[in-house]
C-alpha positions in Angstrom: -14.0 47.8 -54.3 -13.6 44.5 -52.5 -16.7 43.1 -50.7 -16.8 40.8 -47.7 -19.0 37.7 -47.8 -20.2 38.0 -44.2 -20.7 41.0 -41.9 -18.3 41.6 -39.0 -21.2 41.3 -36.5 -23.6 38.5 -37.3 -26.0 38.4 -34.4 -26.4 39.1 -30.6 -28.2 37.0 -28.1 -28.2 36.2 -24.4 -25.5 33.9 -23.1 -27.0 30.5 -22.0 -25.3 30.9 -18.6 -26.3 34.6 -18.1 -27.9 35.6 -14.8 -30.9 37.6 -15.9 -32.9 39.4 -13.2 -36.1 40.6 -14.9 -37.0 42.7 -11.9 -34.0 45.0 -12.3 -32.7 47.4 -15.0 -32.0 46.9 -17.8 -33.7 43.4 -18.0 -37.0 44.9 -16.9 -37.2 47.0 -20.1 -39.6 45.1 -22.3 -37.5 45.2 -25.5 -34.4 44.0 -23.5 -36.4 41.4 -21.6 -37.7 40.0 -24.9 -34.2 40.1 -26.5 -33.6 36.7 -28.0 -31.5 37.2 -31.0 -30.8 40.3 -33.1 -29.6 39.5 -36.6 -27.6 42.3 -38.1 -27.6 43.6 -41.6 -24.3 43.3 -43.4 -24.2 47.0 -44.1 -26.6 49.1 -41.9 -28.9 48.2 -39.0 -31.0 50.8 -37.3 -32.5 50.7 -33.8 -35.6 52.8 -33.4 -38.1 53.4 -30.6 -39.4 55.9 -28.1 -37.1 57.3 -25.4 -36.6 54.7 -22.7 -37.4 51.8 -25.1 -33.9 50.3 -24.6 -32.3 50.9 -28.0 -29.4 53.0 -26.6 -28.9 50.5 -23.7 -28.6 47.6 -26.1 -26.3 49.5 -28.4 -24.1 50.4 -25.4 -24.0 46.8 -24.3 -23.0 45.7 -27.9 -20.2 48.3 -28.0 -18.8 47.4 -24.6 -19.0 43.7 -25.4 -17.0 44.4 -28.6 -14.3 46.1 -26.5 -15.2 49.8 -26.9 -15.2 52.2 -23.9 -18.6 53.2 -22.5 -18.0 56.9 -23.4 -17.3 56.1 -27.0 -14.3 56.6 -29.3 -12.0 53.9 -30.6 -11.1 50.8 -28.5 -8.1 52.7 -27.3 -10.3 55.2 -25.5 -11.2 53.5 -22.2 -11.7 56.4 -19.8 -14.9 56.7 -17.8 -16.3 59.9 -16.2 -19.2 58.2 -14.5 -19.7 54.5 -13.5 -23.1 54.0 -15.1 -22.6 51.2 -17.6 -25.4 48.6 -17.4 -24.6 44.9 -16.8 -26.2 43.9 -20.1 -22.9 43.6 -21.9 -21.9 40.7 -19.6 -25.1 38.8 -20.5 -24.6 39.2 -24.3 -23.1 36.7 -26.7 -21.9 38.2 -30.0 -21.4 36.1 -33.1 -18.8 37.6 -35.4 -17.9 37.0 -39.0 -14.6 36.5 -40.7 -12.4 38.4 -41.3 -12.2 40.8 -38.3 -12.7 44.5 -38.9 -9.5 46.6 -39.2 -11.2 49.8 -37.9 -13.9 50.6 -35.4 -15.6 53.5 -33.6 -18.4 54.0 -31.0 -20.0 57.4 -31.5 -22.2 58.4 -28.6 -23.9 61.8 -28.8 -24.4 62.3 -25.0 -20.7 61.7 -24.2 -19.0 63.0 -27.4 -17.9 66.2 -25.6 -16.0 64.0 -23.1 -14.3 62.1 -25.9 -13.3 65.4 -27.6 -11.9 66.7 -24.4 -9.9 63.5 -23.9 -8.5 63.7 -27.4 -7.3 67.3 -26.6 -5.8 66.2 -23.3 -3.7 63.3 -24.8 -2.8 65.4 -27.8 -4.3 63.0 -30.4 -6.2 65.3 -32.7 -4.4 64.7 -36.0 -6.6 61.7 -36.8 -9.6 64.0 -36.6 -8.2 66.7 -38.7 -7.5 69.0 -35.7 -9.1 69.7 -32.3 -12.8 68.7 -32.1 -13.4 71.5 -29.7 -12.2 74.0 -32.2 -15.4 73.3 -34.3 -19.1 73.2 -33.7 -20.8 70.1 -32.4 -22.0 69.2 -35.8 -18.7 69.8 -37.5 -17.0 67.6 -34.9 -19.4 64.7 -35.7 -18.7 65.2 -39.4 -14.9 65.2 -38.7 -15.3 61.8 -37.2 -17.1 60.5 -40.3 -14.9 62.1 -42.9 -11.4 62.1 -41.2 -11.3 59.4 -38.5 -13.2 56.4 -40.0 -11.1 54.6 -42.6 -13.3 51.8 -43.8 -13.2 48.0 -43.3 -14.7 48.8 -39.9 -17.5 48.2 -37.5 -19.1 51.5 -36.4 -21.7 52.0 -33.7 -23.6 55.3 -33.6 -26.0 56.4 -30.8 -28.2 59.3 -32.0 -25.7 60.9 -34.4 -28.4 63.3 -35.6 -28.3 65.1 -32.2 -25.7 67.6 -33.5 -26.6 67.6 -37.2 -28.8 69.9 -39.2 -31.1 68.3 -41.7 -28.6 69.2 -44.4 -25.7 67.7 -42.5 -27.7 64.6 -41.8 -28.0 64.1 -45.6 -24.2 64.7 -45.9 -23.7 62.1 -43.1 -25.7 59.6 -45.2 -23.4 60.1 -48.1 -20.3 59.6 -45.8 -21.9 56.4 -44.3 -22.5 55.1 -47.8 -18.9 55.6 -48.8 -17.8 53.7 -45.7 -20.3 50.9 -46.5 -18.8 50.7 -50.0 -15.4 50.4 -48.3 -16.5 47.2 -46.6 -17.9 48.7 -43.4 -20.8 47.8 -41.1 -23.0 50.2 -39.1 -25.3 49.8 -36.1 -27.2 53.0 -35.5 -29.7 54.1 -32.8 -31.6 57.1 -34.2 -34.8 59.1 -34.1 -34.1 60.7 -37.5 -36.3 59.9 -40.5 -33.5 61.2 -42.7 -31.0 58.8 -41.3 -33.5 56.0 -41.4 -34.0 56.4 -45.2 -30.7 54.7 -46.0 -31.7 52.2 -48.7 -32.0 48.5 -47.9 -31.1 49.0 -44.3 -32.6 46.8 -41.6 -34.7 48.7 -39.1 -35.4 47.1 -35.7 -38.3 48.6 -33.7 -37.9 48.6 -29.9 -41.3 48.9 -28.0 -43.4 47.4 -25.2 -43.9 44.2 -27.2 -40.2 43.6 -27.7 -38.3 43.7 -30.9 -39.6 43.6 -34.5 -38.3 44.4 -38.0 -40.2 47.2 -39.7 -40.1 48.9 -43.1 -39.0 52.6 -43.3 -42.5 53.8 -44.3 -44.0 51.9 -41.3 -41.9 53.6 -38.7 -43.5 56.3 -36.5 -40.6 58.6 -37.3 -41.5 58.6 -41.0 -45.3 58.6 -40.5 -45.4 61.4 -37.9 -42.9 63.6 -39.7 -44.6 63.2 -43.0 -48.0 63.9 -41.4 -46.8 67.0 -39.6 -45.0 68.5 -42.6 -48.0 67.9 -44.9 -50.5 69.2 -42.3 -48.5 71.5 -40.0 -51.1 74.4 -39.7 -53.7 71.9 -38.5 -51.3 70.0 -36.3 -50.0 73.1 -34.7 -53.6 74.3 -34.1 -54.4 71.0 -32.4 -51.2 70.9 -30.3 -51.4 74.5 -29.1 -55.1 74.4 -28.4 -54.6 71.2 -26.4 -52.0 73.0 -24.4 -54.3 75.9 -23.7 -57.0 73.5 -22.5 -54.7 71.6 -20.2 
């Protein structure tokens, strides 16, 4: 299988001429405010952090700066149901490798239903193996991974685990690996400790101090999930008793 020397997406940083207002969203989000330069892994880069930490906002900005529509899909899908895109994409400068990708997709959990509806409306369902609405949410996500994505591509996923059972998350890892082997690059925002386990991936933590690279075992997602599963009777007792005392 042919390998590329450099990734399609090398790094992201603020444009020198960008007008950054740190009193307004999204520049008032700590991780966004401290954004200096994100170096991407040639294969898989994960964004992790609490809700509201800025990971999805940054992923959206990267996707839009690359030419994808804010709702998701391929670059040909440019409809918009709400005008809520942040101005961050205008402030970003993306360094890209050579050659350019031949395929690309922005998969966004919160607006995937809209993309599926659009595909039905325009009659373009063959590339997905049929109508996405004729399947469950999880089956539709897997149809994108298995049928739509062809390799030699740049793929951005925002919380793909939202529709996937643990078993399907493991199947998704297998599909992602096959695409990586087919000279693809992924940037994925996720809360899933299963997804984060992909070997040798780069994990970037978004928090109040900004951005930092962390090891898989050092993520809260891994530590909290492991602790709960190993001690769930005690943890449930603590959680439920705390709720009764509140």
